C-alpha positions as CSV (number, residue, x, y, z in Angstrom):
1,M,-9.9,-22.6,-2.2
2,D,-11.4,-20.2,0.4
3,Q,-8.0,-19.9,2.1
4,I,-6.4,-18.9,-1.2
5,M,-9.0,-16.3,-1.8
6,M,-8.6,-14.9,1.7
7,L,-4.8,-14.8,1.2
8,C,-5.2,-13.0,-2.1
9,G,-7.5,-10.5,-0.5
10,T,-5.1,-9.9,2.3
11,L,-2.2,-9.3,-0.1
12,D,-4.4,-7.0,-2.1
13,D,-5.2,-5.0,1.0
14,L,-1.5,-4.8,2.0
15,G,-0.7,-3.6,-1.5
16,H,-3.2,-0.8,-1.3
17,A,-1.9,0.2,2.2
18,L,1.7,0.2,0.9
19,A,0.7,2.3,-2.0
20,L,-1.0,4.8,0.3
21,V,2.0,5.0,2.6
22,W,4.4,5.3,-0.4
23,S,2.3,8.2,-1.9
24,A,2.1,9.9,1.5
25,L,5.9,9.7,1.9
26,S,6.5,10.9,-1.7
27,A,4.2,13.9,-1.1
28,A,6.0,14.7,2.2
29,A,9.4,14.5,0.5
30,I,8.2,16.8,-2.3
31,L,6.8,19.3,0.2
32,R,10.1,19.2,2.1
33,G,12.0,20.0,-1.1
34,W,13.7,16.7,-1.5
């Protein structure tokens, strides 16, 4: 069970990182006028 919890935590962290990257790219695109 500990491995499953660790995997879920890692996936959660990856999801947060992807969301941050996506929002940064979106903000850059808006600023560039896309």
